[in-house]
C-alpha positions in Angstrom: -51.4 76.1 102.4 -52.6 79.8 102.3 -50.1 82.6 102.2 -51.0 83.5 105.8 -50.4 79.9 107.0 -47.0 79.9 105.1 -45.9 83.2 106.6 -46.8 82.0 110.1 -44.9 78.7 109.6 -41.9 80.5 108.2 -41.8 82.9 111.1 -42.0 79.9 113.6 -39.2 78.0 111.8 -37.1 81.2 111.7 -37.3 81.6 115.4 -36.3 78.0 116.0 -33.3 78.5 113.7 -32.0 81.3 115.8 -33.3 84.4 114.1 -34.2 86.7 117.0 -36.5 88.8 114.8 -38.0 88.1 111.4 -40.3 89.7 108.8 -42.0 88.0 105.8 -43.1 90.1 102.8 -45.3 88.6 100.1 -46.2 90.2 96.7 -48.3 89.0 93.8 -48.8 91.1 90.6 -51.0 90.4 87.6 -51.3 92.6 84.5 -52.9 92.7 81.1 -51.7 94.9 78.2 -52.9 95.2 74.7 -51.7 97.4 71.8 -53.7 98.3 68.6 -52.3 99.3 65.3 -54.5 100.5 62.5 -57.5 98.8 64.0 -56.0 95.5 64.6 -54.7 93.9 67.7 -50.9 94.3 67.5 -49.9 92.7 70.8 -51.7 91.0 73.7 -49.9 90.1 76.9 -51.0 88.8 80.3 -48.5 88.2 83.1 -48.2 87.1 86.7 -45.3 87.7 88.9 -44.8 87.2 92.6 -42.8 85.9 95.4 -41.8 86.2 99.0 -38.9 87.6 100.9 -37.6 87.0 104.4 -35.7 89.6 106.4 -34.3 88.6 109.8 -31.8 89.4 112.5 -29.1 86.8 113.1 -26.1 87.4 115.4 -27.1 91.0 115.6 -27.0 91.6 111.9 -29.8 91.8 109.3 -29.9 89.2 106.5 -32.1 89.0 103.4 -33.4 86.3 101.2 -36.2 85.9 98.6 -37.9 83.2 96.5 -40.5 82.9 93.8 -41.6 79.5 95.1 -44.0 79.7 98.0 -43.9 76.1 99.3 -42.6 74.2 102.3 -39.3 73.4 100.5 -38.5 77.1 100.4 -38.6 77.6 104.2 -35.2 76.1 105.0 -33.7 77.7 101.9 -34.9 81.2 103.0 -33.7 80.8 106.6 -30.3 79.4 105.6 -29.8 82.2 103.1 -30.7 84.9 105.6 -28.2 83.5 108.1 -25.5 83.2 105.5 -26.3 86.8 104.2 -26.1 88.2 107.7 -22.8 86.4 108.4 -21.0 88.2 105.5 -22.1 91.7 106.5 -19.2 93.8 107.8 -21.3 96.2 109.8 -23.8 95.8 112.5 -27.1 97.6 111.8 -28.7 99.2 114.8 -32.1 98.4 113.4 -34.8 96.0 114.5 -38.0 94.7 112.8 -40.8 97.2 113.3 -43.4 96.3 115.9 -46.2 98.3 114.3 -47.9 101.7 114.4 -50.7 102.6 116.8 -53.2 102.9 114.0 -53.5 102.6 110.2 -55.7 104.4 107.7 -58.3 102.2 106.0 -58.3 103.7 102.6 -59.1 101.3 99.7 -56.9 101.2 96.6 -58.8 98.5 94.9 -62.0 98.9 92.7 -64.0 95.6 92.5 -65.9 96.9 89.5 -62.7 97.6 87.6 -61.6 94.1 88.2 -64.8 92.7 86.6 -64.3 94.5 83.3 -63.5 91.8 80.7 -60.5 91.7 78.4 -62.7 91.8 75.3 -64.5 94.9 76.7 -61.1 96.6 77.3 -60.0 95.8 73.7 -63.2 97.1 72.2 -63.0 100.3 74.2 -59.4 100.9 72.9 -60.5 100.1 69.4 -63.4 102.6 69.6 -61.0 105.3 70.7 -58.6 104.6 67.9 -61.4 104.7 65.3 -62.7 108.0 66.7 -59.2 109.6 66.6 -58.6 108.5 63.0 -62.0 109.9 61.9 -61.5 113.2 63.8 -59.4 115.0 61.1 -57.9 114.1 57.7 -54.5 115.4 58.9 -54.3 112.5 61.4 -52.0 109.9 59.8 -51.9 107.1 62.4 -51.4 106.3 66.0 -47.9 105.1 66.8 -48.9 104.1 70.3 -52.4 102.9 71.3 -52.0 101.0 74.6 -54.2 99.9 77.4 -52.8 98.3 80.6 -54.6 96.9 83.6 -52.8 95.8 86.7 -53.6 94.3 90.1 -51.2 93.9 93.0 -51.5 92.2 96.4 -49.0 92.6 99.3 -48.8 91.2 102.8 -46.3 91.9 105.5 -46.1 89.8 108.7 -43.4 89.7 111.4 -42.3 88.0 114.6 -43.8 90.9 116.6 -47.3 90.0 115.6 -47.7 92.6 113.0 -49.8 91.5 110.1 -50.8 93.9 107.2 -52.2 93.6 103.8 -52.6 95.8 100.8 -54.5 95.3 97.5 -54.6 97.7 94.6 -55.6 97.9 90.9 -55.6 100.4 88.1 -56.0 101.2 84.4 -53.4 103.1 82.3 -54.2 104.4 78.9 -51.4 105.7 76.6 -52.0 107.2 73.1 -49.7 108.9 70.7 -51.1 110.4 67.5 -49.2 111.3 64.3 -50.5 114.2 62.3 -49.3 115.7 59.0 -49.8 118.9 57.1 -47.7 119.4 54.0 -44.2 118.3 54.8 -44.7 118.9 58.5 -45.1 115.7 60.7 -45.9 116.1 64.4 -47.1 113.9 67.3 -49.2 114.4 70.4 -49.2 112.2 73.5 -51.9 111.4 76.0 -51.7 109.5 79.3 -54.7 108.7 81.5 -54.9 106.7 84.7 -58.0 105.7 86.5 -59.8 103.1 88.7 -63.2 103.9 87.2 -63.4 102.3 83.7 -67.0 103.2 83.1 -66.3 106.9 83.7 -64.1 107.0 80.6 -65.7 108.6 77.6 -64.6 107.6 74.1 -65.5 110.9 72.4 -63.9 113.1 75.1 -60.6 111.1 75.0 -60.5 111.0 71.2 -61.0 114.7 70.9 -58.3 115.4 73.6 -55.8 113.2 71.9 -56.5 114.5 68.4 -56.4 118.2 69.4 -53.1 117.6 71.4 -51.4 116.4 68.2 -53.1 118.9 65.8 -52.1 121.8 68.0 -48.4 121.1 67.3 -48.8 121.8 63.6 -47.6 125.1 62.2 -44.4 125.4 64.3 -42.4 128.6 64.2 -38.9 129.5 65.4 -38.4 132.0 68.2 -35.1 133.6 69.2 -33.0 131.5 71.6 -33.1 133.4 74.9 -34.3 133.3 78.5 -38.1 133.2 78.8 -40.7 133.0 81.5 -41.7 129.3 81.4 -45.2 127.9 82.0 -44.6 124.2 82.7 -47.9 122.4 82.0 -48.9 120.0 84.7 -47.7 116.8 83.1 -44.3 118.3 82.2 -44.0 119.7 85.7 -44.9 116.3 87.2 -42.3 114.6 85.0 -39.6 117.0 86.2 -40.5 116.6 89.8 -40.4 112.8 89.3 -36.9 113.0 87.9 -35.5 115.1 90.7 -37.3 113.3 93.5 -34.0 111.7 94.8 -33.0 115.1 96.2 -35.6 114.6 98.9 -34.3 111.2 100.1 -32.6 111.3 103.5 -30.5 108.4 102.4 -29.0 110.4 99.5 -28.5 113.3 101.8 -26.5 111.1 104.2 -24.4 110.0 101.3 -23.8 113.6 100.3 -25.8 113.1 97.1 -28.4 115.8 97.8 -27.9 119.5 98.1 -30.8 119.5 100.5 -28.6 118.0 103.2 -28.8 120.2 106.3 -31.6 122.4 104.8 -34.5 121.2 107.0 -36.1 124.4 108.4 -34.6 126.5 105.6 -36.3 128.1 102.7 -35.7 126.0 99.6 -38.6 127.1 97.3 -40.7 130.2 96.7 -43.3 131.2 99.4 -46.1 129.9 97.2 -44.8 126.3 97.0 -46.1 123.6 99.3 -45.0 120.0 98.6 -47.4 117.4 100.0 -47.2 113.7 100.5 -50.7 112.2 100.5 -50.6 108.3 100.3 -54.3 108.1 99.7 -55.0 110.9 97.3 -58.2 110.1 95.3 -56.8 111.2 92.0 -53.6 109.0 92.1 -53.3 105.3 91.5 -50.3 104.6 93.7 -50.1 104.8 97.5 -50.7 102.6 100.5 -51.7 102.6 104.2 -48.3 101.3 105.3 -44.8 101.6 103.9 -42.2 98.9 103.1 -41.4 98.3 106.8 -45.0 98.3 108.0 -45.0 101.9 109.3 -48.3 103.7 108.9 -48.3 106.3 106.1 -49.8 109.7 106.6 -50.6 113.0 105.0 -47.6 115.3 105.5 -46.0 118.4 104.2 -42.4 118.1 102.8 -42.3 121.8 102.0 -44.6 124.4 103.5 -44.7 127.8 101.9 -41.2 127.3 100.6 -39.6 126.0 103.8 -38.3 122.4 103.9 -40.0 120.6 106.7 -38.4 117.2 106.4 -36.6 114.8 104.1 -38.0 111.4 103.3 -36.9 108.8 105.9 -37.1 105.1 106.5 -36.3 103.7 109.9 -32.6 103.3 109.2 -32.0 106.9 108.0 -34.2 108.2 110.8 -32.0 106.5 113.3 -28.9 108.0 111.8 -30.4 111.5 111.9 -31.9 111.1 115.4 -35.5 111.6 114.2 -38.6 109.5 113.5 -39.2 107.7 110.2 -41.6 109.6 107.9 -43.0 106.3 106.6 -41.2 106.3 103.3 -39.5 102.9 103.2 -40.0 101.4 99.8 -39.9 97.9 98.3 -39.7 98.0 94.5 -40.5 94.2 94.6 -40.1 91.2 96.9 -36.6 90.8 95.4 -35.3 94.2 96.5 -34.0 95.5 99.8 -35.5 98.6 101.4 -35.0 102.0 99.8 -36.8 105.4 100.1 -39.6 106.8 98.0 -42.7 109.0 98.4 -46.3 108.0 98.1 -48.3 110.4 96.0 -46.1 113.5 96.3 -47.2 116.7 94.6 -47.0 120.4 94.5 -50.2 121.8 96.1 -52.5 123.4 93.5 -53.5 127.1 93.5 -56.7 128.7 92.5 -56.1 130.0 89.0 -56.7 128.1 85.8 -54.0 127.3 83.3 -55.7 129.8 80.9 -55.3 132.5 83.6 -51.6 131.7 83.9 -51.2 132.0 80.1 -53.0 135.3 80.0 -50.7 136.7 82.7 -47.6 136.4 80.5 -46.9 139.1 77.9 -44.3 136.8 76.5 -43.1 133.3 77.4 -43.1 129.6 76.5 -45.7 127.0 77.5 -43.9 123.7 77.8 -46.2 120.7 77.2 -43.7 117.8 77.0 -40.2 117.0 78.1 -37.9 114.2 76.8 -34.4 113.1 77.6 -35.1 113.6 81.3 -32.8 110.7 82.4 -29.8 111.6 80.2 -30.2 115.4 80.4 -30.5 115.8 84.2 -28.2 115.6 87.2 -30.1 115.0 90.4 -27.1 115.9 92.6 -26.3 119.3 91.1 -29.9 120.0 90.0 -28.8 121.0 86.5 -30.9 120.0 83.5 -30.9 120.5 79.8 -33.7 118.6 78.0 -35.6 118.6 74.8 -39.0 120.2 75.0 -42.2 120.7 73.1 -44.5 123.6 73.5 -45.9 127.0 72.4 -44.8 130.6 72.2 -46.9 132.9 74.4 -47.4 136.5 73.2 -49.7 139.1 74.7 -51.3 136.5 77.0 -52.2 134.1 74.2 -50.7 131.0 72.5 -49.1 132.3 69.4 -47.7 129.2 67.7 -46.0 125.9 68.5 -42.2 126.3 68.8 -39.8 124.6 66.6 -37.6 121.9 68.3 -36.2 123.5 71.4 -34.2 122.7 74.5 -34.8 124.2 77.9 -32.0 124.4 80.5 -31.8 125.4 84.1 -31.3 124.2 87.7 -34.0 122.4 89.7 -33.1 124.0 93.0 -33.2 127.5 91.4 -36.5 126.5 89.7 -38.1 125.8 93.0 -37.1 129.2 94.3 -38.4 130.9 91.1 -41.9 129.5 90.9 -44.1 132.6 90.5 -47.6 131.2 90.0 -49.4 127.8 90.4 -52.6 126.8 88.7 -55.4 124.5 89.9 -55.0 121.7 87.4 -53.3 119.0 89.5 -52.2 116.0 87.5 -50.6 112.7 88.6 -48.3 110.4 86.7 -48.8 106.6 87.3 -45.8 106.8 89.7 -47.8 109.1 92.0 -45.7 112.2 91.3 -48.0 115.1 90.6 -48.1 118.8 89.9 -50.4 121.6 88.6 -49.1 123.9 85.9 -46.5 126.3 87.2 -44.9 129.5 86.0 -41.1 129.7 86.5 -39.5 133.2 86.3 -37.2 132.2 83.5 -35.3 129.3 81.9 -32.9 129.3 79.0 -34.6 128.2 75.8 -32.5 127.2 72.7 -34.4 126.8 69.5 -32.8 124.9 66.6 
């Protein structure tokens, strides 16, 4: 039977078994990934993963169950497990299955043309890029990462309140890391590209960008350890935002794990900062027209001109705070219970170019890459101390790459000390985005 028929039958059987409300969530993922090394195919992997979960109310409590097998034999298993799961819960949840929003956006997250690009065509495209990079400059030693990944995901959500929703998305991710050498100096440069338009990718443009990114890191110099104005390049800024995203979760605030608790309506960032959640931004791969509970997603401001407008809510956290959900319920997979996460959240870009921001600094540091973000950060306190790669800025120009350095500060303070924002908005595959930003100062330690 089709997945729609299975969902309907499962919902009917759940009602007969005593579940007063029920919801069925189905997910199917396919992916292809290949890696090249020195012109040869180093790894090749295709995968499929999927399954279905049942969430239902039994004796006033919510129970959960999931299975990878979508067949008639799974129906009784799912229902019995939901009932058993609900029975062991100590607390009653004042939460019902969602009946549906009044209207949903109709944005498409799937490119049919991308889906028709053959695997051999993807491999040859990656091989052409690698060849171009290797031939670009004699100082290029090798590519330690040369990876292309394609993915496709389908999701459906149906419940006993006649809500039926579906979502389909696909995307392509390209990751390249180039090793360069001059004398005894060995450096790398990384490049990450996401797209749904395969045929818009240009081999020469990408190869040049990747090669120049690595070559620019040669000739590193030491600078005094001190506090400097910091220009966080868009990709580094997006990575930092991604790491500290838990501070915007209402669930974390309710658990006293976010210093933004009680700050709605207060200034938490500089006046120039607006943080937007746009689930259907054209430059991002992630997003959706509905969240993990079936609530319609929407364009909304989390921070407007420095003032916190809202935290991210699902229906459970909204009920606790006496407000409406913001549509940020998240399912990491069919196996997981509901959590909270944004869809395409980013700092709104400004008007100036990155070059204009560089020219505005008499001295500072341009940070192009951050590492150790998980081990060197504390999302509750906001403190961070992470390894960084970048350039010394002198008299409004890039002077030299900086020898291995660490930057340290506090994310809550950083938000309040953003002084300028460029126009070069960039998204990570996760949907976290940022333009390049100037922070008044951070501590820089150079080894």
